[in-house]
Structures are given as C-alpha cells and as structure tokens.
PAZA-959046 format. One record per residue (C-alpha): x, y, z; residue in one letter. Coordinates in steps of 0.001 Angstrom, whole numbers, padded with zeros to 6 digits, always signed. Example, Ala and Ser with C-alpha at 12.3 -4.5 7.8 and 13.67 -1.06 7.14 Angstrom:
+012300-004500+007800A
+013670-001060+007140S
//
This chain:
+030422+055279-021758X
+031856+051817-021045X
+033296+051480-024534X
+034871+054958-024510X
+036522+054330-021120X
+037900+050984-022277X
+039346+052598-025382X
+040988+055311-023280X
+042868+052630-021365X
+043868+050774-024512X
+045262+053759-026369X
+046873+055493-023407X
+050363+054486-024557X
+049842+054788-028301X
+050765+057838-030392X
+047856+059838-031786X
+048596+059841-035495X
+045880+062257-036536X
+042964+064432-035643X
+040188+064000-038188X
+038125+066800-039646X
+035150+066588-041955X
+035321+068721-045090X
+032236+069785-047000X
+032473+069036-050721X
+032567+071779-053336X
+035806+072809-055208X
+038915+070923-053890X
+040878+068831-056382X
+041552+065319-055056X
+042667+062842-057686X
+040242+063113-060598X
+037467+064633-058475X
+036915+068235-057434X
+035528+069151-054007X
+034833+072461-052263X
+036517+072768-048861X
+034647+074125-045896X
+035878+072963-042517X
+033091+071835-040233X
+033262+071439-036450X
+035160+068413-035231X
+033036+065331-034752X
+030975+065051-031598X
+030046+061713-030131X
+026306+062005-029978X
+025951+063290-033525X
+025717+061059-036560X
+027623+062393-039547X
+026364+061493-043032X
+029334+060914-045331X
+027570+060836-048675X
+028426+064507-049276X
+031585+064852-047232X
+035286+064241-047707X
+037459+063036-044825X
+041092+064138-044716X
+043553+062425-042354X
+047228+063309-042013X
+049490+060386-041077X
+053237+060957-040839X
+053121+063783-043326X
+050932+061932-045811X
+047411+063130-046508X
+044794+060418-046950X
+041551+061450-048617X
+038419+059398-048025X
+035942+060235-050810X
+032190+060131-050116X
+031620+056630-048791X
+028693+054376-049593X
+026180+053409-046962X
+025803+049675-046699X
+022400+048010-046740X
+023162+046011-043611X
+019546+045005-042988X
+016999+042974-044888X
+013662+044643-045508X
+011949+042430-042935X
+014644+042960-040292X
+013253+042641-036781X
+014482+042569-033207X
+013533+040547-030147X
+014031+041414-026506X
+012388+040278-023273X
+010585+042031-020428X
+011566+041469-016797X
+008978+038701-016474X
+010307+036932-019579X
+007692+038043-022109X
+009097+038050-025634X
+008761+041384-027444X
+009267+041529-031217X
+009783+044921-032840X
+010459+046213-036332X
+012505+049403-035846X
+011763+051973-038538X
+014130+054844-037761X
+017446+053107-037247X
+020567+055228-037528X
+022170+053933-040730X
+025655+055301-040212X
+027794+052416-041447X
+030008+052876-044471X
+032374+051119-046845X
+034734+052652-049339X
+038287+053191-050466X
+040982+055856-050183X
+041655+058154-053126X
+044506+056960-055379X
+045035+053714-053436X
+043602+050711-055270X
+044517+048336-052433X
+042755+050365-049756X
+039629+049460-047795X
+037489+051457-045388X
+034873+050175-042938X
+033716+052814-040476X
+030784+053955-038384X
+029869+057596-037811X
+027262+056964-035115X
+029434+058402-032319X
+032352+060062-034009X
+034477+058059-036443X
+035108+054485-035426X
+036340+051547-037464X
+039051+050181-039703X
+040894+051256-042820X
+043921+050023-044678X
+046268+051434-047267X
+048508+049444-049587X
+051190+049479-046904X
+049505+049654-043512X
+046400+048776-041464X
+044833+051263-039054X
+042089+051627-036489X
+040350+054952-035931X
+038380+055739-032785X
+037377+058606-030477X
+039634+059244-027504X
+037284+061205-025254X
+033733+062384-024850X
+034394+066100-024614X
+033689+068621-027337X
+037208+068576-028798X
+036312+065505-030823X
+039889+064162-031036X
+040295+060812-032772X
+043178+058373-032520X
+044483+056689-035653X
+046487+053683-034498X
+048556+051142-036370X
+046764+047911-035757X
+049883+045952-034842X
+050606+048545-032136X
+047270+047737-030502X
+048393+044443-029021X
+045942+042294-027118X
+046260+038962-025363X
+046701+036003-027751X
+043422+034486-028872X
+042619+031330-030816X
+039793+029553-032579X
+038433+026475-030826X
+038117+024420-034015X
+040471+021421-034051X
+041128+018554-036425X
+038580+016502-034481X
+035762+018991-034957X
+032550+017830-036592X
+032568+017447-040371X
+029556+016590-042521X
+029844+013046-043800X
+026836+012805-046078X
+027070+012623-049875X
+027570+015991-051583X
+024852+017381-053768X
+025385+017770-057470X
+026272+021345-058282X
+023834+023323-060347X
+026620+025616-061564X
+026212+026527-065198X
+028897+025932-067787X
+031524+028601-068254X
+029929+029488-071571X
+026764+030563-069748X
+028390+032856-067238X
+030369+033113-063988X
+031156+030245-061637X
+029562+029992-058199X
+032658+031595-056692X
+032358+034512-059117X
+028607+034940-058681X
+027220+037361-056112X
+026173+035471-052999X
+024089+036617-050036X
+024050+035539-046410X
+021012+036276-044254X
+022514+036440-040776X
+020696+036096-037444X
+022564+037252-034340X
+021776+036559-030698X
+023383+038646-027944X
+023319+036876-024594X
+022552+038424-021219X
+026202+039071-020372X
+026625+040941-023645X
+023535+043005-022831X
+024874+043899-019376X
+028333+044594-020800X
+026823+047510-022699X
+025085+048980-019679X
+021843+047047-020320X
+021146+049392-023222X
+019524+047849-026306X
+020663+050761-028489X
+024295+050270-027472X
+024137+046530-028118X
+022574+047197-031522X
+025329+049655-032470X
+027969+047164-031389X
+026458+044364-033481X
+026023+046635-036516X
+029697+047678-036353X
+030746+044023-036195X
+028584+043039-039183X
+029803+046067-041143X
+033355+044786-040801X
+032412+041197-041673X
+031085+042573-044950X
+034405+043974-046133X
+036106+040699-045211X
+033790+038719-047493X
+033597+041301-050265X
+036514+039748-052249X
+034580+036460-052262X
+031515+038147-053771X
+029586+037368-050593X
+027399+039980-048920X
+026163+039712-045332X
+022676+041048-044516X
+021398+041104-040947X
+017890+039656-040893X
+017309+039697-037147X
+018823+040554-033772X
+017735+038895-030539X
+018920+040280-027206X
+018442+038244-024046X
+017597+041194-021830X
+016139+039236-018899X
+018225+036067-018750X
+019981+033575-020995X
+017662+031165-022811X
+020212+028339-022650X
+023281+027473-020650X
+026113+029732-021815X
+029163+027920-020479X
+032889+028646-020475X
+033697+025573-022613X
+033087+026923-026118X
+032048+023490-027405X
+029300+023184-024811X
+027984+026634-025635X
+028023+025903-029372X
+026064+022673-028891X
+023582+024377-026563X
+023103+027329-028901X
+022532+025099-031900X
+019994+023003-029982X
+018194+026118-028722X
+018079+027719-032174X
+016641+024626-033813X
+014013+024303-031081X
+012578+027777-031731X
+009516+027569-033947X
+009302+031308-034618X
+012976+032159-035129X
+013546+034493-038063X
+014424+032855-041370X
+018187+032899-041799X
+021117+031198-043484X
+023512+031459-040556X
+023201+032217-036838X
+025894+033532-034509X
+025800+033924-030731X
+027745+036925-029428X
+028481+036391-025762X
+030059+038377-022976X
+031372+035235-021280X
+035102+034490-021191X
+035603+031100-022833X
+038132+028714-021328X
+041737+029436-022252X
+042510+031706-025213X
+039529+030460-027257X
+037253+033255-028522X
+035176+031435-031137X
+033954+028084-032371X
+031800+026880-035263X
+030806+023768-037173X
+032663+023190-040442X
+030970+023028-043836X
+027416+023293-042509X
+026082+026409-044225X
+022403+026259-045253X
+021792+023446-042755X
+020544+023202-039184X
+024178+023285-038024X
+024982+026627-039651X
+025963+028231-036350X
+028882+029707-034450X
+029640+031260-031070X
+031722+034418-030652X
+033198+035929-027508X
+033113+039731-027452X
+036774+039724-026514X
+037987+043156-027601X
+036672+046731-027187X
+037295+047284-030900X
+034487+046007-033106X
+036796+045105-036064X
+038659+042604-033874X
+035409+040869-032912X
+034242+041159-036521X
+037400+039337-037582X
+036529+036546-035158X
+033007+036281-036560X
+034396+036263-040113X
+036740+033451-039137X
+034040+031280-037560X
+031643+031939-040432X
+034475+030819-042696X
+034389+027446-040954X
+030636+027220-041610X
+031497+027885-045262X
+033886+024956-045447X
+037201+026661-044649X
+039735+024943-042400X
+042689+026413-040566X
+045585+027278-042828X
+048911+025521-042944X
+052334+026984-043687X
+051908+026133-047377X
+049006+028566-047790X
+049605+031952-049407X
+048587+034729-046969X
+047354+032428-044164X
+044440+034499-042859X
+042547+031467-041482X
+045421+030560-039158X
+043929+029265-035923X
+045959+031507-033640X
+046474+034774-035514X
+043426+035221-037703X
+041589+037518-035319X
+043406+040592-036472X
+041159+042494-038875X
+042725+041561-042197X
+040204+041564-045029X
+041091+038832-047482X
+041514+035074-047520X
+044422+032752-048147X
+044751+030641-051265X
+043750+027566-049238X
+040608+029237-047873X
+039513+030392-051327X
+040053+026885-052724X
+038103+025317-049850X
+035281+027830-050217X
+035121+027146-053942X
+035061+023397-053288X
+032274+023845-050732X
+030185+025911-053148X
+030515+023381-055948X
+030099+020225-053858X
+027402+021354-051427X
+025655+023899-053661X
+024333+026028-050747X
+021266+027423-052473X
+020328+029663-049555X
+023280+031873-050525X
+022075+032391-054088X
+018765+034005-053133X
+018926+037803-053035X
+017517+039176-049752X
+015046+042053-049859X
+017175+044940-048651X
+015836+047928-046817X
+015728+051043-048979X
+018070+053036-046835X
+018409+056120-048976X
+016127+058017-051289X
+017083+058658-054026X
+019126+055455-054501X
+022897+055586-054121X
+024795+054712-057290X
+027906+052690-056521X
+026802+050767-053433X
+026588+047502-055371X
+022810+047055-055123X
+020370+047816-057889X
+017730+050078-056383X
+014641+051801-057712X
+015569+054030-060657X
+018831+052221-061453X
+019333+049967-064468X
+022330+048334-062819X
+024822+048922-060000X
+028219+047253-060185X
+029779+049128-057267X
+032286+051944-057373X
+034187+052905-060508X
+037269+051235-059020X
+035421+048020-058127X
+033240+047614-061213X
+034372+044876-063595X
+031095+044581-065508X
+031320+045916-069100X
+027522+045939-069356X
+027096+048591-066648X
+028230+052214-066480X
+029490+052517-062906X
+029311+056311-062955X
+025625+056577-063868X
+024336+053094-062900X
+022825+052725-066364X
+023375+049994-068921X
+026312+050605-071236X
+025583+051407-074862X
+024155+048414-076706X
+023553+046390-073535X
+020183+044862-072720X
+021172+043564-069292X
+024062+043609-066859X
+023536+040684-064483X
+021388+037584-064235X
+021464+033914-065101X
+019758+034702-068414X
+022162+037512-069304X
+025184+036644-071428X
+027529+039140-073065X
+025138+041943-072065X
+022247+040328-073974X
+019215+038371-072791X
+019568+034774-073948X
+016864+033099-076093X
+013739+031569-074625X
+013991+027963-073390X
+017717+028273-072649X
+018384+026226-069527X
+019558+028554-066764X
+019393+026205-063789X
+020083+022517-064189X
+018115+019784-062496X
+020020+019112-059314X
+018653+015697-058371X
+015503+013559-058383X
+013605+016150-056342X
+014503+019151-058470X
+013265+020476-061805X
+015260+022435-064403X
+014442+026098-065069X
+014544+027870-068434X
+014903+031505-069487X
+011752+033200-070796X
+013582+035305-073397X
+012391+038540-071763X
+014032+038717-068362X
+017697+038597-067393X
+016865+036595-064296X
+016270+032868-064095X
+012733+031933-062974X
+012156+030936-059365X
+013687+027624-058373X
+010929+024994-058198X
+011057+021351-057183X
+009241+018085-057738X
+005926+017408-056036X
+006154+016121-052465X
+005961+012338-052313X
+007749+011721-055592X
+010119+008703-055196X
+013814+009606-055184X
+017262+008011-055053X
+016166+004623-056403X
+013007+004780-054280X
+015010+004873-051052X
+013199+008058-050103X
+010405+010426-051059X
+010774+014064-052089X
+009826+016654-049511X
+010195+020373-050289X
+012953+019725-052793X
+014950+017330-050629X
+015161+013546-050535X
+015370+012786-046811X
+016444+009288-045828X
+016616+007881-042362X
+020270+006886-042644X
+021394+010367-043711X
+019218+012086-041116X
+020744+009948-038366X
+024280+010774-039523X
+023413+014472-039723X
+022066+014477-036174X
+024527+012142-034415X
+027644+012331-036598X
+029726+009943-038740X
+029519+006248-037891X
+025872+006377-036833X
+023949+003210-037741X
+020233+003069-038486X
+018196+001228-035865X
+016380-002024-036584X
+012710-002091-037504X
+011894-003228-033974X
+013189+000106-032661X
+010734+001971-034872X
+007896-000338-033843X
+008435+000718-030227X
+007159+004200-031057X
+003670+002833-031617X
+003409+002062-027888X
+002871+005663-026772X
+004948+005457-023576X
+007240+008060-022013X
+010228+006725-023951X
+008523+005819-027253X
+006052+008198-028860X
+005590+010564-031808X
+003910+013563-030198X
+003363+014803-026681X
+000570+016995-025321X
-000836+016131-021908X
-000151+012518-022782X
+002154+010492-025019X
+000682+009985-028498X
+001891+006870-030348X
+003106+006879-033933X
+000713+005588-036563X
+001859+002849-038892X
+002260+003977-042496X
//
C-alpha cells in the first residue's frame, strides 16, 4: 500500500508509455521463435504471474517490444534463512519453504544489448533497457484494471544523491596475497571465471516500519533489490546469492545514526560480534534513516572476503532498481573499485551519478576489479553456493547446472561456451566437459595436472584426478606449521601475524606494542585480561 501510493505521486506527471498484457505462448512468430497468442486478463497486484511460459508484449511509441519467456533467478542459497525478533527481543530464526520466487532476468527479442530485471509478485515491476533507452515499469494503481506505467528512467528525476566514500576512506594496507590464477593455457582468468557472492542483508527497524511492519513486504523489497544487483554484476561474471535476511522487527541492535560513517563502523562492529551470524562473503545494512546530506551509501574499499566486507545503504527511492544501483555501487567499493574520473570510459562508478540503474561498469572499474581479484585472490568468491532448486524440472538457460543437465551456459544469446549446447543444456558433440578447473578445450585434463597452485606457506597445491572436470577441494597446511620465515604459524590456511592484525583492526600506521604491553594481560584486571566470565581471566604465557 505504501509503495503503491508513493509510486502514484512519483509518476503523476509522467506519460504512460504502455499498458502491458501477458500473452500465452502457442503459435505467434517473434524473431526465430513461434508462440501462440491468447490474451489473458491484465495483471492484478495480488497475483504472481509465472513467466516461464508467457510472452510479454509492450508497445512504446509505436514500437513493439517482445519479452520472451524469462528465466527465474536462483536468488537464494539452499540454506537461506531469516531472522526476526519478538516484541520482548527474542530472536526467531526461520527457514521459509514456500517463498514466492517471482524474480526474473532476460533480454528483449532481437535486441542483443537489452537487459530485463523484473518482479511479477504484484504486477510487473522492475527495470529493462533496449539498445537506445532505459525504462522502469511499475503498477499505477491497485484496482482491477492492472495498468502499468513504462517510464523513461531519466524522466523519473529524484533529488541528487552521492556515495559517502572519499579519498580519505579506509584502504587495506597489508601485503597482497599471491594469486592462485592459473596460466592462460589452463583456462580463463579470474575476471573471466564465474564468481559467486554469498550476501547477508540486515534491514533495520526504520526499514521494517517503512513497509508497514510487514515482514513479507520487507522481504519482497530486498529480493527486488538483489535481483537488480545481479544484472549489474552479470557482465563481470559475478553472481549474487542471498544467504540470509535479518529484520530488526523490535528495535535496532546498534546505533543507526545519520552520519553514514558512524553507521558503517557500528554495523561492522555489530556484525563481527555476532557468533551465530550466517556465513557470508559480504553484508549490507539497508536502513530507512536519512543519512546526512545527499549521501545514500558508504562502504569500505577492497575488503571483500574479510571482516570489513560491509556496506550501508539508505532506502532512498520508492523504486527498487535505484536502491539496487546504490547497493551495487557500494559493493563495488568492497570489491576494490574507486570512484571514476573523467578519463574513464562510461563512468558508472561516478560518486554523484552512479545511483541510476545502469548495468555495466566503466573501464576503470573493470581494471580495478581485475587488479583486486589478482592481488587479493578473494577465495570466498570462487566457491559455488548451494542454490535452492527453485523449479522442477530444471530450467535450461538460467546459467546454473541443475539436476538432469550436463551443462548450462545461459541463454542462446549469452552462451559463449563451445562445449555446451545452450538450447538443450547438453554437452556439444565430442565434449567431455564444459566447465571446471580440470576442463580444457572440452576435455578433462590428465591426472596429476596442477589445477590450483600453492598460494603461500599455509596452502597446498591441488591436482586433477583425471576423472572429474572440477578441481579437488582447496586444502591447507596443518595448523601450527611455521610460515613467513617463522614470523607466524598457520591457522586455517592463513598466516596471522600480530603486526598485520593490528593494521587490519586499527588502520595504516599502527605500530605493534612492546612486550611489556602483552605481559600486562597476565594480570587479570579489568583493563588487562584474555577472557571474561563473572571475573577477569588472565592470559596464560605460551
């Protein structure tokens, strides 16, 4: 109700470019495909429309745009869960089983530069672009007529908004890891490889109240935002999967303040203090607060796969794609991207204008992302999440190999893999594999071929087994093994050292304390201890 009313106000002065109708497939010729036309009732807001067997036709200024059957996106990991709180503050964790998966990606017929990201949960709502123009589509009322507005995005002006990241923002200053990227002869670079982000989102109490204190409405809002983020990162071979959603239904669990920097610091501290927070690669706070000035987002730079892989987003626009663009921008900072300069081609990471929904990245952003991947080697992005099986039977062309498929390289237009038949999701003739670190030129490489190099003193190399296209699980040296010239000891694949840990926590320029400082912790007083229960427990000498 709140969202519909806000949209009515926003589009009151905009021309309605089209009224959308759903057409049932079966006999109409559109491009190379044939569909049968049977006009169905116009969309109603409380009815979810499944687009796997339907064709959308939109008329814009005399031009007919045909949206072929779109692919549902596996937005959620298999172990996706949600957290909310009772009135007395009790945490409730649920694993919803019957979520309304009505979020789609696709393209427009005969337009290779087109993109579509829409939701059908309550009518058609979302974003699409042609080679020449960007549009938003959304319902205009709640009555049975089902009219939808298709608006040029630049006509939907909003107040200027900016990113809070400045040249003085925090940068990691610790030595980069050695990349484990394989040689070009073995396969694609890290930038070309498929990467996965397991995203954890927290909606604060203001966000919850903004959507009428309705968990379902907050969930739909977040899903629409994440659906858009996915098409933004698609050109970078990076898929976003939502692993958990936490909604602060009773009260905020930290101080959400109008200075975006304060809120970011508080959110990062809160997240790292939670022992039972869902495993994730990146966490974003979506807040209903109005940050100071025009700032609508802030994030740490180059911190992905670390404890600082966080950002804060203001829900600043009734249209989910606009907020999704903000989240994409801040996540870009986490992935090592800085604000663009005038020398960048297509400056989509510009600090003041990047919050328009424009899928794609500038040349500078792509270069910075590539540099981040190769210097920091964020391994958390190379692990494939366990996606929920949304549809049965599996959907060929959604980019994910599901039960019964030999491969899935996306749509016919998107597929660039000669080893996979995009139409049937089967291996092409003569191919033994389509993807994998142990797959080269559509063949499984010989046994004992190194597929993952030793990264450092705490890592071990992995070798192909000659049977599988995938590289074996990444394993590391035993805990306690000396590393980096015996300056540290391996722990779960890392070589933690006090100097680096201090810099990571307190920032560049931090100096390690003297031995006397560490000796103080053996006293067990209120200011020097290792563990606290009902008393202060001193540290034991090693």
